[in-house]
C-alpha angles and dihedrals in degrees: 000000000000124000125197094198142015086246089062090044100051099068089050089050093051090049087053089057101046095127107090093216092054088051092047092053090051090053090048093051093044088050091049092050092053089049094048090051091049090048093051090052096044096048092036087231110133094181087080085072088075089075096057096088092042092053094039102045097025093064095038094050094047086053091054100042101040101031116013093040094212140103116267115256089228090077090066103020107029099163098044090042090054090049093043093053093058093044089052087049091052091047091053094054094043089051092045091051091045089053094046093049092058091240093109117169128185113254114227 
C-alpha cells in the first residue's frame, strides 16, 4: 500500500491497531520510552538510551504478533509509523483527560 500523505496513512494505522490490548501495549512502550529518556537525562547516563528501542518496539511488536495478529506497519512505512505512534499516544492522553474532566465528547 502506498500513501501520499500522513493524513492518508493515519486511518490505516489506526485500523492496524484495532485490538485494545495491542494499543495498550503501544501506550506502555511509549510511556517507558519517555521515562527512559528522562532517566538518562536526570542521571546523566546516556547508556540508558540503548533501552529505548527495546521498550518502544518490544511492547508494540508483542501487541501485533500476540494480539493483533498482523505485521507492524513500521516494516513498510517506518517514518509514518513512528509519527503515527506518537499521534495515537497523544490522542489517548487527550481522550483520557477529556473523559476524566467530564467534558466527554464522542470521537468521530
